[in-house]
N, C-alpha and C positions, 0 to 999 in steps of 0.2 A: 658527394663526396665533400663538401664546405660546410656540411652540417656537421660530418664526423669529425672533421678538421677542427671545427668550434667547440664542438664536447671535449677535444682532448686538451684545449687550450687552460693555462693553468690562470692566464690573467687575460681578460677582453681586451682584445684589439683595437676595439670600437673600428670596427671594419661596417659595422653596419647592416651586413647582408641579412642578419636576422629579422631587423626592421623591415626591409624591403621583401621578404618573402612573405613576412605576416600579412601582410597587404590589410589588415584591417586596425592598423593603428593602437594594437594593443601593448607593443613593446615601445617604452619611453625611457632611454637610459639616462637623460639627466631629470627624470621624473625625481620630486620631493613631496615628504609627507605634507599632507593639508589637515587642517579642523575646520569643520562646519560645526556652526551652532544652528539646530533645526529644533523648531516649536512643535513639540507635538502632544496629543491627549493620551496617548497610550503607548504600549512597547512590547512587540512579540518577538520572543526570541525563539527562533527557528534553526539553531546554529548545529544541529546533527549530532554527529558521535565520531568517535574515534574506533578504529578496529582495532582489536589485540593483537599485541603483537607475540606470535606464536615462538618467538626466539626465546622468550622468557620461559616456554615449556620447555626443559632441556633435554626430557626424556621422548621426546618427538622429532627430535635432531634438526628441527628446521636451521637451514643456513648452513648446517654442516655436511648434511647430503642434497645435492643438487636437484634430485627428482622429487625433492618433497616443497610444494607450494601452499602458501596461502589461499583462501577462497577469492581474495580480491585480485591476485595475479591471474589466477586460473581464468576469473572472471573477465580479464583483460586477454588471454590468450584465446579464448573462444570469440572474443569480439573480433568480427570484420574488420574493424578500425584498430584493433591492437597489433604488438609487438609480430605475432605470427600470421598477422592478417587473416585469424580464423582457424590456422592449422594446428591442430592439438599433436605436440611433438614433448617429447622428453628432453628438458635442458641438457642431460647431458652428451645425449648421442643425436637428437634430434628425429629417432625413431617414433613411429608412432604408436602410443602405448595401447596394449590390449587389458591388461589387469589395472584399472585403478581403483583405489580405495579413499573415499572418504570419510573422514573421521569427524565425528559431531562434538560440540559443547567444548572446543579447544577455547578456553578462556571465559566458559560460562558453567554454571552449576559446578564450582569448586569451592575450595576454602576461601579462595581469594575474590572470586565472585559468586556471591550466595544468589543469585539471581539466573532466571534463563532470558536467554537475547532475543527470544520470541520469532528471529528470521530466519536462523541457520537451517531449519530443518526444511523449508521450503525453497531457499535458494540453493540447498543442496539437492533436492528432487530435480530442479529444474536444470542444475549443471550436469548432473547425470545424466539427463534426458537428451541433453545438447550433444555430449559425449558421445552418445549414441549415432546422432544426427550426423557428428562430423567423423568418426570412426566406426562403422557399422558393425565391426569386429569386437568391439569393447565390451567388456563385462565389469561393468561396476558396481561394486561394493560398497554399501553405505552401513559405518558401523554408528550404531545408536543407543541411546539409552530409551527415548521415548519419540514416538513421532508429534512431535507438537503443530499440526495442522489444524488450528482451532479457528481459522478465518473462512469466509465463505466460499464455498467451492473448491476448499483445498484440500478435503478428504478426497474429492473425484480427481482432483492432480495428484496426489500421490497413488491412487491405484490406477491412475494412467501410466506413470512411472513402471510401477510393477508388472504391468501388463507389457509394457515396452522391454522390459527383461532386466531393469536394476535391481540388482539383490538387497535388502535390509537386513543386518545382522545383528541382532540385540545384543551388545557387547560394549564396553568402555576399552580400547586398547591399553594395554600398560607401557609396552615400548616399541621403538622401532628402530630395527638394526639395518646398517648397509652390507650388501657384498661387494666388497672394494674391487672385484674381478668385473663383474657385470651391471654395478650401480643399482643394482637391484635393491628392493625393500623388503625384509623382513619385518612381519607385525606378527608380535603374538597377543591372543585375546584368550577369553574364556568364556565358553557359551552358558548358556541357562542351567544346563544341567553340570556346571561346575568342570567341565574338561576344557584342558587348557589346548589351544592350538597354533600353529605358526605357519601361516601362508606367505608366500612371496607375492610382491607387486612391480608392475613397472613404475607406476609412480602414486604419490599420495597427495590429497588436498584436505587441508587443513580448515575445516569450517569454523573461522574464527567469532568470537563474539564481539557484543557491542561496549564499549566503554563510555564514559561520560568524556567528552570533548575538553580537553585542557583549557584552550582558549574560552570556550563558555563559562566555563569555571570562574577564570579570571575578570570575565565578562560579568557575570553573577556577582562579584565581588563588589566590583564598580556598581554597579545596581540594587546595592543592598538585600539580595533576596537569599533565602535561605538555600542550603542544599542538604538531602539526607546522607545517610550513613555511607551510602554506594558512591557519594559523589553526583547524583543527579539532581535536579532541581526538587525541591521539596514540594508536593503539591497538595491541595486540599480533596478529602475523600469524595464530598459531594459537587467539588467542582474542579476537575482535574487538568484544567487549563491555566487555572489563577495560582500564581506564583506569593509567595508570602509577602508582596509588597502590591497595593493596590493600584491597578493600572498596568501591571508587569504579566504579560501572559506569556504561557510555553507551548509550543507548537511540536510536535514529532519526538525522537527519541531522546533528547535532553529532558524531557518529564519523565519517561519510561522504556526502556527498550521496546520498539514496534517497527510494525511494516509500513511500505509507503502506502496502501490504500487507508489504514487507522491515523495516518500521519496527514493525508488529504482530507481525511473526514475530520480530523481535528482544526485544520487550518479554516476550513468552512465554519467551524463552531465558533473558533476564536474572531473570525471576523464578525460574526453575530455579535459575540459580547463586546467587540470594540465598538460598533455600530451602536448597539445598546448606550453604552457608556457616553459616546459621543454625538447623541442623536440630536443636541440643542443645535450642535455645530454641522448638521449636514449639510453639503453642497458652499459651505461659506469659502472654500479653498479651490473650487474647482474650475478649470479655464477648456471652455471650448475650443477644441482642434478647429483653427479654418482652414478650408480648402481652396482650392482656385475654381473657378466657374467650369462647368462640364462643357468639354467639346463637343459640338453638333456633328455627329456622323452620318445623320439619314442622307441616303443617296452614295455614300463612298461604297465602293468595293472592298471586300476584309483585306485588311492587310496585317497579316497573322505574325506576330513574334513568338519564337520557342526559345525557351532558356531550359537547358537541360544540367541537372544537378549531380553532383558527384557523389554530393553529403559523405565528403573524406572518402574513405573507403567503401561505405557502407553500400554504396550504389557501384561505383568506379570499381571496386575490388572485383566485381562479378563483370559488370557491363560494361561493354568498350562504348564509353561518352561520348568521346570524340567522333567515333562513327555514328553513332546515334543523332548526335548534332548535326552531322554533315546530311545526313538522309532527311533529317527533319528540314533543312534549307531546301532540299529539291523539291520537297512538296505544293502542290499547287496553292497558292493563296498565301504562302509561308515570304514574308518579306527580309526576315532575318531569324538568324536563329545561331546560336552560342553555347558552349559549357562553362559551366561556374562551378567552384570547388564547392561553396554553399551559398546556394540561390538564397537562402533566409538571412543572409550575414548582412550588415548594414550598407558593405561597398557594393553589394550584387543588387541590391534593392535599388541602390542609386545610379546601378549601370540600367534597370530594368525604365526606369524613369527618363533618362538621357538616350535610349535606345527609342522609347516610344515617341519623344520627341523630333529624336534624328531622323528616322524612317517613318514619321507618321503612321505609326502604328495603332489600329482601332481593334486590335484583339490580341489577346497575350495567352498564352500556354506554359504551364511551368510544369515539368515533368521532374518528379522530387519523390517526396514522401506522400504521407496521407493529408488530404484537406480537411479532417478531423481536427487537426491541431493548426497549420498552416495557412488554410483557404483565407482567412480573415487577414491575414500578413499581407500576403499578395494582393487582396484586394485593396487593401487600406494603400497600398503604393499604386496601384491605380488609379485612385481617387485624386491622390497629392499629384500625379501627373496630367489631372483634366481629363481622365478617360471614368465612363461609369462603372462602378466597380463588379458590374455583371456582365461585362464584356471579357469575364477572365474563364479560362477552364483549366483544370491540372489533371495530368498522369500520374498515377501513384506505382512509377517503377521501383518502387524501394518494396515496400508490403507485398505487392502482388508480382515481384518480379524477381529482383536481387536476394531478397531475404529466402524466398521459396526456392529458387532455383541456383544456389551458389555453387554446386557440382557441375553446371552446365552453362559457362560463359557464351558459348556461341549460342545456344538456344536462349538463353536468356537476352542476350543482344537482340536478337531478331524480335522476342517479344516485346523489349522496349520499344522497337520502331514501332509495331502493331499499335501499340497503347498510344502512342503519340499521334499516329497516323489518324487512329478514332477520333483524339481529342481536338487535332485540328480541323478534323471533318465537321466536330459539333459546335468547334468555336466560331466556325465561320458562318454558323446560322443562328449563333447569340443574336439578341437585341438589347438596347438598356431596359432596363426594370428601376422602379422608382417606389422607396419605401414611402408608406403612406402612415400618417398618427392615427392611431385608436388611442381612444379615453382609456384610461385604465381604472380600475376599482382599488381603490386603497385599501382594501380592507382583507382579511384573511380567516380562511376555516380551519380547524383543527380538530380532526376525529378521533379521539380516543384520550382518555382522561388519566394515563397513567402517569410517571413519572418524566416520561420523554413528552407526551403530549400537553401536560403541565410547564415544562421548561420550555417547550416553542412558544405555548402561548404565552408566558411571561415575557418573554425575550420581545415577541411581537408589539406587545403590548407595552412594554417598555421603551420600546423605538415610536411609539406614537400611532401604532396602527389598530384601528378598532380588531378584535379577533374575537371568534365564536368558537368557545371549545365544547365540543360534544363528546358525553359519557353515556355508554350504554346503562352502567350501574346508578347505584344511588349514592354513590359517593366517589371522589376522585383519590387516586393513588395506585387502582390496577392492583396488579399481582405482590408488587413489594409490601404491601400490606400484610402479605401471608407470610414474609419473611421477619424471623424475629430480632435479629442481629446480622450486621454484616460482619466479614471476615476480622475486621478491624475493631470489632467490638461497638458499635455505634446502633443506633435504633432509626431504622429506615422510616418508621411511622412516624418519630418526631421530626425528622426532615419533611416528609409530605405534608404536615402540619403546617411547618414554617412555609412550605411554598404554597399551600392552600390561601394561607391569609394575604401573601403578597399578591394572589391572584382575585381575591376577594376584594382587596384594598385597590386594586389596578382599575380606574373608571373604564380604559377601553377594553376590558375583557369581560364577555359574556359569557356564562358557563351555563350550559346546558344538559341537567342530569335526567338517568331516566329517559333519554331522548336518542334517536337513531336519524340516519341521513335517509330521508325516504325519496329526494330526487336531485339529479346531479345532472347539469346540462353547462355548454359554455365552451370557453377556450380561454388558453393563456391570458390572466390579466381581465378576462370578463367571465367569472363564472356565478350561473346562478343554482342555488340548491334551496332544498325545503329540507327543515329539520322536523320530525314528527317528536312532537313533545310527550310526557307522561300522561297528560289528561287527553291526549288525543289532538291538541292542536299543531296545525300546519303554519312554521315559519319559514316565510320565504326569506333567504340571505343572498345578499350580493357579496362577492368577494372576487379578490384577483389573484389569489394564489390558496392550494390547498395541500394541506399537511395530512398524511395517514399515517397514524400513529398508534395503531389499534392493538399493536403487543403479542400476546401469544399465550399458549395454556399448557398446563403440564399434560402430559399423552399419561393415560391411565392404560397401558395394556393388558391385557390376560398372559403376562408372562411371569415365569419364576414364582407362581403362586398369589400374586397380586390377586385381591379379591375373593380369595380362599380361606385366607386367617387373619384374624386381628393383627397379629405379629409381624405380618408384612404390609410396609407400608411406604408410602412414597417420600420424596425427601421433602416436599411440602407438608404431610403429614406429620414428619419427625419434625419440622422446623415447629408446628403448633405444639407437639407433645413437649417441648423442652419450654415452648414460650409458658405453656401451662403447669410446667414441672407435673406432667403425668404419672403416675404411681408405677404404669405399665413400664417406663423407662427405668425408673427408680428399681425395678423387680427384675428386669432382665439380668440375667447372668453374664452374658457376652451380648453384643452387637455388632451386625455385620452391614457393610456398605455396599451393594452389588451396582457399580456404576455402568455405564452403556449398557443399559436394560433396553433392548430393543433399538438403540442408535448403532451406528457403524456397523450394521447388518444389511446384507443384500436385500434380505426378505421383506426388513421392515424400514426402517429410518436409516440412510446411507451417510447423514451429515452428525457432525458432532455438534451439540447443542451447547456448548462452551461453558454454562455456567455449574454444570454437576460436579465439576473437579472438586471445585472450590468450595461449592458449598458442603459436600460430604466432606472434605478434608477440615472445615471448619467445625463442624458437627463432630466432627471423629474428637477433635482437641477440645471441644467442651466436654464430652462425655468423659475423654482421659482426665482432665482436671480436676472435673468433679470426684470420680473416683480412679485412683490411678492403678487399683488392682484390677479393674474391669478389663476384660480382653476386649479389644475393639479391632476389628479387620476391613480391608477396603480390597475387593475386587475390583481390578478395571482391566479394560484393555489397553487404552493410552492414558497415562496420567497428564493432563493438560493445564498444570500450574506455571503458566508463562509470565513473563516478566517477574516482577516482585510477589508475585503469589509463591512462587520457589520458595520464598522464606518459611511459610507456613505447613509447605509439604515437608520440608526438613524438620520444622518443630513436631510436626506430629510424628514423624519417626524417632525423633528423639524423645518422644512421649511414651513410646511403645507400641503405638499402632501399627499393625502388620499390614502391609501392601504385598498382595498377590497378584501378578498379570495373568489374564487368560485370553482367548481369541477365540474366533467364532466356531473353531473346530474342537474346541475343549471347553466349552460352556459350563459354569456351573450346576450342580442340579441342587434345587431349593424343596425339602418337603416341611411340613408341618403337620 
């Protein structure tokens, strides 16, 4: 009641109830701006993105019609900690919707946003599947142009959505109207045969695109780094983390729209770049954390403390955490048990330390989320309290309980009790463990001399680590040397030559050509390998880490006539023909690119190879620019020109390249 009254206040009355309710000192009413001078050797911009405001798209009726939601609003509705505690309801009347439409590319792939936001297809898949989980009778329709499931495992996820009952419709709806009497929504759309349809839906979710963050653009101006024509950070082609200013890097969607896995991978790569740049300063500002002496518990009877986490409403929205905490307190050996809102918060961690001292606890059980992410936090808390960090046990009552039994709170509560009872039983048997120092071998082995392996070896060498680069072939560069030019027009071979020179000039990098890994043994920090050289010599190498960068090879299946006619070639064959100015290409009256040849097919390769679309679009553009009158065709299952690659897809169509979609039930027939 107080919170509702507070939100209705025109002016804050300074009652401070919000400060007391917060409990973690996040609210400071009299706080003032502060400026800090921080000496740094590099700057990393990981400033994220702004979601497109669908209110700018008037034909979809966002904000005019209550049952139309943006994707982020719907994400909150699906969440157990959201405004409806995970209950999917129509905003207009609170009813459970049965027919829900997801409209893709709202704020992407249009005249104002000439790029693909890269993430919307997969989060629509996820949201549609969660909709069925929450409302089993729901029938989600996803309106899309292309399914851009270019990430690892994404196509399997897409197939799973179809198997669950999500219906995918190839169309971009033109308008949405509301029935004023029922608040139902009428979507008008055109199918692939050109037939118009109008269907009724209970609710519509707009899959909004990613826009550059306005605040990030302001920060970019202060840092003096360039932006591209879309307002995102301008990046270098072969260094997609490096901004226009040396020492300033970008991570995540401010460089180009991308998803979480790619952003995390970029973060690791950026950390490597920064470590390379600051190699001479490594360790100069580090401070070792000091801990109190460990308490000796030998001879003590187990005294267990149990801390049950609500995790906001992630757990408490399903599990009766107060009941569970009371139950935990009744278990043999448990001296103290309580329930906290967020056990990982600073005040809860302080509470754990206080209760360890107050009750002389010598074992601790936390019942919360996953130990994969949070176990080190709690172990460190035990160490700060003077306990051995391995006198800790964790019960996962979120992932293994509340998240999978959301519709059965009583059963979930009983299961949480079982999980905690087992964790307490294990905790009572715990004994202190101690880490031992093991010498590390400060060198590395990189297997594979393509661009990836070369880049990794150079980074390690620049950090000052001895690195062995092993390549089976007689030269470095790998498959990229078979590509004549990139979609932007640069020559990969020239970049490989620059990279190779840097490797040769780096005294820390040893290059082994025409060599293979003959033996490999050991463990992290201490590996022993044998490199078999071209002359048969076997070179033993000691190294602390191993990087596998062995790349991939082009698949040459006996499909669509490949191997039966010299006029049917692969993508890499075409690269060579264009590079060599092959007369066969000049003499060809028309050229067709058949994509997904054996890919996205249950009988062959079920995954997307990720590079074929952009390679074919690139070469289709080259052919059209060389001879505008020559017919060029592209047949595809899914056109995956994600991110800024969408510009080239648009350019190819403007040049007159004809794109035609097919599926596994209507494959093209090729004869020669």
